[in-house]
C-alpha positions as CSV (number, residue, x, y, z in Angstrom):
1,X,8.5,13.5,9.3
2,X,10.2,10.4,8.0
3,X,9.1,8.1,5.2
4,X,9.3,4.5,3.9
5,X,8.8,4.1,0.2
6,X,6.9,1.5,-1.6
7,X,8.6,0.0,-4.7
8,X,6.0,1.6,-7.0
9,X,7.4,5.1,-6.0
10,X,10.9,4.2,-7.2
11,X,9.7,2.3,-10.3
12,X,7.5,5.3,-11.3
13,X,10.4,7.7,-10.7
14,X,12.6,5.6,-13.0
15,X,9.9,5.4,-15.7
16,X,8.3,8.8,-15.5
17,X,11.1,11.0,-14.1
18,X,14.4,9.6,-15.4
19,X,17.6,10.7,-13.7
20,X,19.1,12.2,-16.8
21,X,16.1,14.5,-17.3
22,X,15.1,15.1,-13.6
23,X,18.4,15.1,-11.8
24,X,17.3,17.5,-9.1
25,X,14.4,15.2,-8.1
26,X,16.8,12.3,-7.6
27,X,19.3,14.5,-5.8
28,X,16.6,15.7,-3.5
29,X,15.6,12.2,-2.6
30,X,19.2,11.2,-2.1
31,X,19.6,14.2,0.3
32,X,16.5,13.1,2.3
33,X,18.0,9.6,2.5
34,X,21.3,11.0,3.7
35,X,19.4,12.9,6.5
36,X,17.8,9.6,7.6
37,X,14.4,10.7,6.6
38,X,13.6,8.3,3.8
39,X,14.2,4.6,3.4
40,X,13.1,1.3,1.9
41,X,12.6,-2.0,3.7
42,X,14.4,-5.2,2.6
43,X,11.3,-6.6,0.8
44,X,11.2,-3.5,-1.4
45,X,14.8,-4.0,-2.4
46,X,13.9,-7.7,-3.3
47,X,11.1,-6.4,-5.5
48,X,13.5,-4.0,-7.2
49,X,16.0,-6.8,-7.7
50,X,13.5,-8.6,-9.9
51,X,13.7,-5.7,-12.3
52,X,17.4,-6.5,-12.8
53,X,18.2,-2.9,-13.8
54,X,20.0,0.2,-12.7
55,X,17.3,1.1,-10.2
56,X,18.0,-1.9,-8.1
57,X,21.8,-1.1,-8.2
58,X,21.1,2.5,-7.3
59,X,18.9,1.6,-4.3
60,X,21.2,-1.1,-3.1
61,X,24.2,1.2,-3.2
62,X,22.6,4.3,-1.8
63,X,24.1,4.5,1.7
64,X,21.4,4.6,4.4
65,X,18.5,3.8,2.1
66,X,18.0,0.2,3.2
67,X,16.6,-0.2,6.7
68,X,17.1,-3.5,8.4
69,X,14.1,-5.6,9.4
70,X,13.4,-5.7,13.1
71,X,11.7,-8.6,15.0
72,X,8.7,-6.4,15.8
73,X,8.1,-6.0,12.0
74,X,8.1,-9.8,11.6
75,X,5.3,-10.0,14.2
76,X,3.3,-7.3,12.5
77,X,3.7,-9.0,9.1
78,X,2.4,-12.2,10.7
79,X,-0.6,-10.4,12.1
80,X,-1.4,-8.8,8.8
81,X,-1.0,-12.1,7.0
82,X,-3.4,-13.7,9.4
83,X,-5.9,-10.9,9.1
84,X,-5.7,-10.9,5.3
85,X,-4.8,-14.4,4.2
86,X,-5.6,-13.9,0.5
87,X,-3.7,-10.6,0.2
88,X,-0.2,-12.0,-0.6
89,X,0.0,-14.6,-3.3
90,X,3.4,-15.6,-4.6
91,X,5.3,-12.5,-5.5
92,X,2.0,-10.4,-5.8
93,X,1.9,-7.9,-2.9
94,X,4.7,-9.8,-1.1
95,X,6.5,-6.6,0.0
96,X,3.3,-4.7,1.0
97,X,2.9,-6.2,4.5
98,X,6.6,-5.5,5.2
99,X,6.2,-1.8,4.0
100,X,3.3,-1.3,6.4
101,X,5.1,-3.1,9.3
102,X,8.2,-1.0,8.7
103,X,6.1,2.2,8.7
104,X,4.5,1.1,12.0
105,X,7.6,0.1,13.8
106,X,9.7,3.1,12.7
107,X,6.8,5.6,12.9
108,X,7.2,6.5,9.3
109,X,4.7,7.6,6.6
110,X,4.3,5.1,3.9
111,X,4.6,6.6,0.4
112,X,2.8,4.6,-2.2
113,X,0.8,5.2,-5.4
114,X,-1.8,2.6,-4.3
115,X,-5.3,3.9,-3.7
116,X,-7.6,3.2,-0.8
117,X,-10.3,0.6,-1.8
118,X,-13.9,0.7,-0.5
119,X,-15.3,-1.3,2.3
120,X,-15.8,-5.0,1.9
121,X,-12.9,-5.3,-0.5
122,X,-11.8,-9.0,-0.8
123,X,-8.4,-9.7,0.6
124,X,-6.9,-10.4,-2.8
125,X,-7.7,-6.8,-3.8
126,X,-6.6,-5.0,-0.7
127,X,-4.1,-2.2,-1.1
128,X,-1.5,-0.7,1.2
129,X,-3.7,2.2,2.3
130,X,-6.5,-0.1,3.5
131,X,-4.3,-2.3,5.6
132,X,-2.1,0.6,6.8
133,X,-5.2,2.4,8.0
134,X,-6.1,-0.7,10.1
135,X,-2.7,-0.4,11.8
136,X,-2.7,3.4,12.2
137,X,0.1,3.9,9.7
138,X,-0.3,7.1,7.6
139,X,0.1,6.9,3.9
140,X,0.5,9.5,1.1
141,X,1.0,9.5,-2.6
142,X,4.1,10.7,-4.5
143,X,3.1,14.2,-5.2
144,X,1.9,14.7,-1.6
145,X,5.4,13.5,-0.5
146,X,7.1,16.0,-2.9
147,X,4.9,18.8,-1.7
148,X,5.5,17.9,2.0
149,X,9.3,18.3,1.3
150,X,8.7,21.7,-0.5
151,X,10.5,20.4,-3.6
152,X,9.9,22.3,-6.8
153,X,11.4,21.4,-10.2
């Protein structure tokens, strides 16, 4: 199974599991990336860049972590944006359609800490799991991802 990571996964790792205290977690993720089993899309890297910190530098320099955007992803993002016109507003949620599109086109599980919202949720409050479900893209949370890899720390 392969994965595309939402920016909140990396931001939470940086905040909650710093590299100097949890080096084996970071090394495990780097190993998964080197095997081609985990990546981020370009929109996630742009979100990390706004943080202007070591996390962005690490992600940008980790060989194989950044997956290029394919034309089919652009078409999927257009369809998502048309179906949910109020979801992306400025920089709010701007990477989310791209994460879903990447998961769909590359047949990857999207790893995010976002939680599925109930039915009839307005577009502005949609979350990745809701829209991913509409497109048949599986999602999981961080600890599910860690367990799926069999990592223990």
